[in-house]
NUNUKE-86023 format. One line per field, with one value per residue (C-alpha): x, y, z. Coordinates in pm, 1 decimal. Each point is the difference from the previous one (the first is absolute). Layout:
xx <- [X:...]
yy <- [Y:...]
zz <- [Z:...]
END
This chain:
xx <- [0.0:110.0:71.6:-233.9:274.3:34.2:-377.3:-6.2:280.6:-188.8:-312.3:201.0:154.2:-342.4:-145.0:297.2:-46.1:-368.9:79.7:249.3:-239.4:-278.7:221.0:99.6:-365.3:-107.9:279.8:-114.7:152.8:-111.2:147.6:-211.9:-371.1:-132.8:-185.0:-68.5:-110.5:-347.1:-44.2:-153.7:334.0:172.3:146.4:275.9:-25.8:261.0:2.8:-10.9:275.2:225.8:-46.3:57.3:316.9:127.8:-60.5:177.8:294.1:8.0:5.7:277.0:202.9:-5.5:56.5:113.1:-224.8:44.3:-358.3:-149.2:218.6:-97.6:-368.8:20.8:155.2:-283.5:-259.4:158.2:29.6:-364.8:-107.9:222.1:-190.3:-332.9:110.6:-231.3:87.1:-304.4:-290.1:-312.7:-245.8:-210.6:277.7:198.0:299.7:253.5:351.1:251.3:-263.2:35.9:-301.4:-233.8:-169.2:50.5:-219.7:41.1:-325.1:-228.5:-120.3:-369.0:-102.1:152.7:-40.7:-339.7:-192.6:99.6:-244.8:240.9:211.2:374.3:184.0:126.0:281.0:-34.6:219.3:-253.6:209.0:-110.9:260.1:-82.9:244.5:-193.7:294.4:169.2:292.0:106.0:220.7:214.1:18.1:130.2:274.9:95.4:4.1:209.9:255.0:26.4:17.4:283.8:185.4:-13.0:57.8:230.9:-189.3:114.1:-151.6:-341.6:29.7:109.9:-273.9:-279.0:148.4:-284.5:-255.9:171.9:-4.4:-367.1:-91.4:195.7:-173.6:-339.1:78.0:151.9:-272.3:-277.4:142.8:42.2:-354.7:-148.4:-73.0:147.7:294.3:-84.6:-44.8:-377.2:-265.6:-348.8:-214.2:-19.8:-337.4:-76.3:70.8:-292.6:145.6:44.6:314.6:130.2:-105.1:258.4:346.1:236.9:84.7:-308.6:-206.4:-349.9:-248.8:-42.3:356.9:-33.9:-197.3:-1.8:-84.0:-280.8:-159.9:60.5:53.5:340.1:42.3:256.1:284.7:135.7:366.0:83.5:277.6:190.2:-0.8:183.0:255.7:55.8:28.6:256.7:214.6:-29.0:115.0:291.9:112.0:-1.4:178.7:-286.9:122.4:-154.3:-350.7:32.3:98.1:-294.3:-242.3:131.4:-49.0:-358.1:-73.7:110.5:-196.7:-328.2:-11.4:151.7:-163.8:166.1:-276.6:-199.5:182.8:227.1:-168.8:49.8:-291.8:-51.3:-103.9:-101.0:-326.2:-54.1:-53.6:323.8:-177.3:181.6:-151.9:121.3:-94.7:304.6:80.2:280.3:86.1:186.8:248.8:97.5:189.7:266.3:19.8:27.5:332.7:356.0:195.2:-160.3:-116.1:-376.6:-257.7:-71.1:229.7:227.6:-124.7:-340.9:119.8:-17.4:-353.3:-103.4:141.9:-200.4:-319.1:71.3:71.7:-297.8:-277.8:-242.3:201.0:231.9:-126.8:297.8:-147.4:-101.4:156.6:-77.5:-363.5:-93.4:-203.6:10.1:-242.0:-89.8:-143.7:-375.5:38.9:194.9:-113.4:239.5:-199.5:42.9:225.7:201.1:-158.7:153.5:102.5:363.9:204.9:325.6:188.5:-98.5:133.5:318.1:46.5:-20.1:238.3:260.3:-35.4:50.2:320.4:124.3:-25.6:155.8:-316.7:110.0:-217.8:-311.5:77.3:52.5:-341.3:-162.0:195.4:-132.0:-353.7:44.6:127.7:-312.4:-231.7:177.1:32.7:-373.0:-122.2:278.3:-4.2:116.4:-348.5:-110.6:-158.4:-175.8:-216.4:128.3:-174.7:123.6:-325.1:-9.1:358.3:65.5:-274.0:-22.6:-124.1:-340.6:-176.8:-373.1:-20.4:190.5:341.8:273.7:365.9:233.1:190.2:313.5:112.6:330.2:100.2:-78.5:210.5:286.8:-27.2:39.8:332.9:113.3:-114.7:39.8]
yy <- [0.0:353.6:221.2:287.7:240.8:-164.8:-0.7:370.8:68.8:-195.4:209.7:319.7:-113.1:-87.7:335.8:189.8:-186.9:90.7:366.4:14.5:-174.0:241.6:303.2:-134.2:-67.6:351.6:173.9:189.3:236.1:284.2:-140.7:-217.8:-58.4:45.3:-332.6:-281.4:120.2:-149.4:135.2:334.0:180.0:-147.5:332.7:247.6:170.5:253.5:-73.1:-377.9:10.7:207.0:-204.2:-309.6:162.0:86.5:-354.9:-136.8:227.6:-138.5:-353.0:96.8:158.6:-326.9:-227.6:188.9:-76.5:187.4:-83.0:175.9:304.7:19.4:-34.7:283.2:220.7:-90.5:83.5:338.3:86.1:-87.5:232.3:274.9:-29.1:32.8:280.1:300.0:295.0:225.7:84.8:-206.8:12.1:-277.5:-257.4:159.1:49.7:261.4:77.2:-237.7:-220.2:-377.3:-187.3:-205.2:-225.7:-52.7:-209.9:-15.5:-194.7:-206.6:309.9:10.1:-99.6:330.1:230.8:-108.2:-210.0:185.4:222.3:288.7:-93.7:46.3:217.1:-139.5:178.1:83.7:-299.0:-233.6:-83.5:40.7:181.8:91.4:184.2:-35.1:-104.1:218.3:-237.0:-127.1:302.5:-19.6:-378.4:59.5:225.5:-260.7:-282.7:197.4:86.4:-358.9:-141.4:236.9:-84.2:-372.9:23.7:304.0:57.6:354.9:3.3:-78.1:270.5:257.0:-99.5:47.9:299.0:229.7:-252.4:-17.1:377.7:12.0:-258.0:189.0:321.5:-168.5:-134.0:324.8:212.2:-216.2:25.3:376.9:38.5:-160.4:247.1:-239.8:-102.7:-365.4:-217.1:-23.3:-108.0:98.0:-22.9:333.8:156.1:77.2:-351.6:-154.4:-346.6:-276.8:-107.3:-85.7:199.5:-185.2:24.1:-171.6:-370.7:-95.8:161.6:-119.0:248.4:-215.8:69.5:372.0:67.4:136.7:-252.7:221.5:18.7:373.6:130.4:-19.4:318.8:3.8:29.3:-309.5:-38.3:-374.6:-104.0:-217.0:269.9:233.6:-272.6:-62.2:372.3:38.9:-280.8:132.0:344.8:-150.8:-225.1:290.7:236.4:238.3:-1.9:315.4:-82.3:-356.6:127.2:240.1:-273.6:-227.1:269.3:63.4:-372.0:-69.9:300.9:-79.0:-379.1:-122.3:-1.4:-93.5:58.4:-170.8:-265.7:-15.4:-5.7:92.7:120.5:-191.8:328.5:360.7:128.0:338.4:168.6:-142.9:-250.3:-329.8:-323.4:-210.0:-362.9:-227.7:-113.4:-198.6:306.0:150.1:-285.6:143.2:265.1:-261.6:-107.1:354.4:62.3:68.6:-240.3:87.2:349.3:22.9:274.9:-114.5:121.1:-283.2:11.4:-119.3:-296.7:-261.1:114.0:-30.9:-353.8:-91.4:121.8:-197.6:-321.2:33.4:-262.4:260.0:16.7:-301.1:-353.4:-239.2:-251.6:250.6:348.0:362.5:109.0:314.6:120.4:-64.7:-252.9:267.9:232.7:48.6:-57.9:-323.7:-275.2:-281.0:-53.7:355.1:146.1:226.3:-12.7:-310.9:-218.2:-99.9:90.0:-198.0:286.8:229.1:-246.9:-34.1:377.9:7.3:-296.5:172.9:314.3:-194.1:-152.6:341.1:119.2:-313.7:-171.9:-337.0:-226.6:203.5:-4.6:-375.1:-41.7:191.6:-206.8:-319.8:138.7:77.8:-351.5:-144.7:206.1:-70.4:-368.8:-13.7:172.9:-135.6:327.3:364.1:109.4:364.7:-11.5:-247.5:-47.8:-150.4:-69.4:-204.2:-198.4:-88.5:53.8:107.5:85.4:174.5:357.4:41.9:336.0:50.9:60.9:-319.4:149.6:-245.4:46.5:-29.9:-328.4:137.2:336.9:152.8:161.7:-319.9:-203.7:249.1:-20.2:-378.2:51.6:261.7:-168.1:-375.8]
zz <- [0.0:-65.3:298.8:79.0:-107.7:-342.6:-49.3:86.0:-250.3:-267.7:68.1:-29.0:-326.8:-138.2:101.1:-142.4:-326.0:5.4:68.7:-287.0:-239.9:92.2:-57.3:-341.7:-84.7:100.0:-191.7:-308.4:-252.9:229.1:318.9:223.9:53.0:351.9:-20.0:-244.4:-342.7:38.5:353.2:92.7:35.9:-303.1:-112.1:87.2:338.8:104.1:371.9:-45.9:-262.1:224.0:316.9:-213.7:-138.3:346.0:120.5:-307.0:76.5:354.6:-141.4:-244.1:278.8:194.6:-300.4:-314.1:-295.6:-331.1:-102.2:301.4:-52.1:-368.2:86.0:252.4:-267.7:-239.1:268.5:65.6:-368.3:-55.0:279.7:-142.0:-329.4:184.8:234.4:5.7:-222.4:25.7:230.3:-64.6:289.5:-156.6:33.5:282.5:-227.3:107.1:-129.6:158.4:164.8:-36.7:-128.5:216.5:-256.6:-373.0:-227.2:-376.4:-20.6:223.6:183.2:-96.4:354.6:115.3:-298.8:-134.5:248.7:314.9:189.3:-56.0:-304.4:22.2:-251.2:-330.9:-182.7:-372.3:-89.7:164.0:305.4:357.8:207.5:360.1:225.9:327.7:215.9:260.2:57.2:-343.5:-65.2:316.9:-44.8:-352.8:134.0:260.5:-254.7:-250.8:270.4:121.6:-351.7:-85.7:321.9:-78.4:-375.6:-34.6:-325.5:-73.2:-349.8:148.2:262.0:-256.2:-243.8:250.1:182.0:-117.5:128.6:337.5:20.1:-97.9:265.2:265.1:-101.2:35.2:350.0:122.9:-157.3:141.8:350.3:-28.4:-134.4:311.2:278.8:258.2:-215.3:-67.4:-307.1:-41.7:-247.4:-102.5:-312.9:-180.7:90.7:-366.4:-127.0:-188.1:-70.1:252.1:177.6:343.6:303.6:211.3:-152.8:243.6:-19.3:201.2:-272.2:90.5:140.0:311.3:109.5:88.6:315.8:352.3:269.9:129.0:-343.9:-45.4:-358.0:-168.0:-203.1:-279.2:-83.9:174.8:102.0:34.7:237.1:-247.9:-268.6:239.1:71.9:-372.1:-70.3:278.4:-137.6:-357.0:110.5:192.5:-285.0:-244.5:242.6:74.3:358.1:146.1:-123.7:130.1:345.8:6.2:-107.3:274.7:263.9:-112.4:-15.2:356.5:121.2:-177.2:-49.8:326.5:342.4:329.1:253.4:134.2:-203.4:-304.1:-337.4:-364.4:-209.2:-324.1:-161.9:62.6:-141.0:-163.6:335.7:134.3:225.7:55.0:-127.4:288.1:-72.3:6.4:-354.7:-158.3:-208.8:297.9:-46.4:-338.2:198.0:76.8:-365.1:-135.5:169.3:-106.5:217.6:338.3:-82.0:-48.5:30.8:357.7:277.8:112.5:358.5:-123.7:-207.4:282.0:84.7:-364.8:-13.9:310.3:-169.7:-316.2:189.7:234.7:-23.7:-131.3:-325.7:-24.1:-59.0:42.8:-242.9:-266.7:8.5:76.7:-14.5:-189.8:299.1:372.0:144.9:256.7:-264.0:-28.4:-377.0:31.9:-235.1:-99.8:-321.7:-123.3:-264.9:230.6:346.6:150.6:-293.1:-48.2:-309.7:-39.4:-166.9:287.5:256.6:-209.2:-1.3:379.3:26.7:-216.9:209.1:322.7:-134.6:-104.0:360.5:148.3:119.7:-135.9:213.4:-73.4:-371.9:17.2:164.6:-286.8:-251.0:155.1:-13.4:-369.7:-57.3:165.1:-218.7:-328.7:82.8:76.6:-316.5:-225.8:-192.3:41.4:98.9:14.9:346.9:223.8:307.2:322.1:329.9:292.4:-7.1:-370.3:-111.8:-360.3:-247.2:-334.8:-5.6:-165.1:13.1:40.9:-375.3:-78.4:-77.8:85.4:77.3:-297.2:8.8:-170.7:127.4:-108.3:327.4:188.0:-243.7:27.7:378.3:-27.5:-173.2:251.0:320.7:-35.6]
END
């Protein structure tokens, strides 16, 4: 009989092979699809592509792989081609802004049969820019790709695009009265789009626990962390320092107990429910420098590893079990997303929390081994164990998700 260790190694090898095969399957001429071609998100998404790219770079850094490096370059070049060049309030396009969703075809469910049809460009493509975080993620991914590849020709070729993206991030922060990276739908927009523009982009994910209104614009916690890192990596030091000071003043509470808001609403009120997105602070760091003051890092780790968020057999929940909105069979209010858990795990390692990161890695292994696929998200309860996510309208989780597959390669 094989030892338990050898069986575990065999499982890891099988899952790594599955992750690699999925990435290859999802690769297209334009980069990488967010999910399987026949699934609901079988198209190019900016945020998904960039988090996938960053996870692929992490995998390459551990075990050099020319294919992964070349794919990341293709992803970045595709997003450069789709980068905003003009102001179009109907699609959310702005100069320098990185796209949220791009569909050459297969968009009738959004652009024709939707209650409020989404905008179609004159060339027949659907391009939506409703993402507050794709642009700083682009800047982070470009910097990390260049560091690992030393591809000077690439950096020089896209220098104007880097500058445009930096201008968008800096200008957006300066345009906000409080000095944060925020989102809102233009009040004069007539076409449809996304009201929620952070990674948890469902309408259910933005709320106050007491049910009070959430006026826009919204400033999500992870978007501030990404913006801080982007500014640091591209040597906009003074603006990064100022953003960090504002963040720790407005997002962080110490009394009666420590907490980090997952967002600020348009009135500056904190949205205080504990979400996995606060863990992205650890991931969006240069070595051990993040937007959060170092004295708070151990307290943040304690929150992330608390039973209200962390399930040892499954991963990090999107929302605390103590929240009034908690529902394990929801899209973003208590479900578990493997890529999200992997982001937190990588952040924990970055700050030296090796045992905690290992615990998250084991949880990821359990989930992937159960579903035998790089699934988008899933349901987990201590009573019933793992289950597939199915919404009230019948929408199911995608079985092949790029950022989950890339996380397999980076984490296993």
